[in-house]
Structure formats: C-alpha cells, structure tokens
N, C-alpha and C positions, 0 to 999 in steps of 0.2 A: 793448250791443246784440249784439255778437258772441257773447256767452254764450248767446243764444237760438237761434243757428244750429243746434246739434244737435237741438233740439226741432222747429225748422222743417223740417229734413231728415226727421225721423221722420214728421211730418204729411204731408210730400210723398210719403213712401213709402206711406202709407195711401191717398192719393189716386191714386197711380200703380197701386197694386195693384188697386183697384176699377175704375179707368178702363181699365187694360190688359185685365183679365178681361172686362169688358163689350165692349170693342173686339174681342177675340178671338172671343167668341160671336157678335157681330153680323157680323163678317167671315165666319164659317162660314155663318150664316143667309143672308147675301146671296149667297155663292158657290153655295149650294144652290138658292135660289129665284130669284135674279136680280132680286128685287124691291127695287130701290134707288131712293131718292128721285131724281126726274128731274133736279133741279138739280145732282146729283153727277156726271151724265154716264155714262160707261162703267161698268157694274156690276162688271166684272172688275177694273178699275183701282181702283175704290172699295173693293172687298173686300180687294184686296192692300194698299192704303194703310192700312186698319185693322189688317190682320195685321202689317204692319211697325211700326205704332205699338205694338201689343201686345208685340212683341219688345223694342222700345226701352224701353218702360215697365218691363218686367221687369228688363232689364239695369241701367237707371238706379236702380230701386228697390233691387235687390240690392246695388248699389254703395253706396248710402246707408246700408245696414245696417252696413257696416264704417266708413264715413266719420263718421257721427254719433257712434258710440262712441269713435272715435279723437279726434275734436275735443273731446268731452266730457271725456276724460281729459287731453288736452293743455292745455285751458283751465281745468281743474278746474270744469267747468260742469255737473256732474251735478245732476239735480233729481228731485223726486218725480214730476212730470209725465212726465219722460223715462223713469223706471223703469217707469211704468205703460204708456205708449204704445209703447215700443220692442218688447216682446214681442208686443203686440197687432198692431203693424205687420208683424212677421215672420210671424205666424200668418195674417193676412189675405192677404199676398202669396202664400204657399204654397197655402193652402186655396182661395182664389178661382180660381187657375189650375187646380188639380187638379179642382175641381168642373166647370169648363168642359171640360177634357179628357174627363172622365167622360161628360158630356152629349154631346159630339161623337162619342165612340166608342159611344154607344147604351146607356150605363149597364150594361155587362156586370158580372156578379157578381164576377169576379176583380179588377176595378178598383173597383167600388162599395164592396165590403167594407172594403178598407184606407183608402179615401178617407173613408168614414163614420167609421171608427175614428179617423182623424187629426182630423177635424172635431169629433167628440164629445170626444176627449181635450183638444183645445185649448180648447174651450168650457168644459170642467170646470176646467182649469187657470186660465183667465182669471177664472172665477167665484170660484175658491178664493183668488185674489190680491186680488179687488176687494170681495167681500161681507164686511161687518163680522163678525168672529168666525169666518169660514170657516177651515178647517184650514191653508190656505196663505196666509193674509192677511199674515203677517210675511215679511220679506225672507229668502230662502234663497240660499245660494251656488249658482252654476251649476256643475253637475258636469261632468266631462269627457264623460260619456255624453250629457248634454243638449247640449253644444256640438257633439258629433259628430252628434247627431240634427238639429240646426238646419242644419248644413252639408250633410248628406245630403238633407234635405228641400228645400233650395234647389236642389241639383243635380237632384233628381227633378222638381221643378216646372219647371225651366228646360230640361231635356233635350228634351222634345217640340218646343219652339220651333225646335230645330236639326234634329231627326230628321224631323219631319213634312214640311218642304219637300223633303227628300231622297227622300220617297215610301215611307215604311215601310208595310207592309201588316199585316193581322191575323195573318199567320204569319211575319212578319219577325223575325229573331233580335234585332234592336234593340228591337222592341216587347216581346218576351218578357223580355228582360233588364231593360227599364224596369219591367215589371209586377213582376218579382222584386225589384227595388230598392224599389219602392213598398211591397211587403209587409214588407221589412226595415225600412224607415223607420217604418211603422205599428207594428211590433213594438217597435222601439227607443223610439218615442214612448210607448207604453203602459208600457214598463218604467221610463222616466224619470218618468212620472206616478205610478206606483206608489211609486217611491222618495221623491218629494216628499210624497205623502200619508202615507206611512209615518212620515216624519220629523215 
C-alpha cells in the first residue's frame, strides 16, 4: 500500500493546483465585486479565506513535488503512471497559477506572451510524451537545464503569492523583476523543449 503513496501525492498535487488556482481567481472576483454567497457572511473575510487557501494549496503542492519523488526513490516505488502524472502535475501547478495572475493583471502583453509560450510549450511536451509515435514518447533523461527550468518556474509561479499582499504596483521593482524572471523562464522552457524534440 505504501508504494502507492507517491502516486497519491502526485494526484493530490494536481487537485491542489486546480483548486488553488480557482480559489485565487474567485477570491479576486469576490474582492472586486463583493458578490459573495450570503451564507458565507462577510465578503472581505470570505475573499481572504480563499486567498489563504490558494497560498496554502500552492505551498503544499510544491512540497509534494519533492516528496513524491523522494519516496518513490526510497521505496523503489517508481511506476509508469507516476512517470506520466508527475510532469503533468508540475505543469498544471505552474501554468494554472500563472494564467490566473495574467487575468488578474488584465492580460498585459509583457505577461501574456511568456505565459502563452509556457502553456504552449508544456502542452506540446505533454503531447509528445503521451501520443503514440510522437517524437518524445520514449523516456528521456531530465537535463540540468530542464531541472533548472522547473525550479525557476515554481519560484516564478509562487512569488506573487508573497509579493501581492505586500502591495506591489504596476511600477514596482518587484513586479518588473518578476516579469523579467517570467521571460527568462519562458525562454529556458522553449530551449529545453527544443533540445527534447531535437533528440
């Protein structure tokens, strides 16, 4: 039974990624409109509660990214399902939150372009690994650049959860630095994708 725990954690990461992103978007909508279901009471508290859940969901999901891999190696519990779901869970966690940030910020071009590049790249990589006969359908070793990309993407996806409550603005140096990191992440993602398909 314990050998299934890594896969269970991976599935949990997928659920937390989707649930956290929806919670973050709903929190923003409620805070802007004040239209909160009456049974939830104070709209401000309800919106804040969802925002807190979105932060906790991201932190827990990011932690499972390390934990499920460590447990799979420790217990020699690697599986085909885990190899398929693990990268999908990582991509969902990063992209779901990035899409919500983009929508909250009004879909500016300097954010939309790298986010769309990341989403398109990850969709192509997933298809390449899953579709029969696709160029990436066989297992490939994860390169150092790909590991760096994953770590950087997690940081980029999680940073606004810390910076936004501190009150960053459209001209804040933190926001500009985050946008720069987002572009670097997108560029590194496209580079690693090119290396995969080239192989």
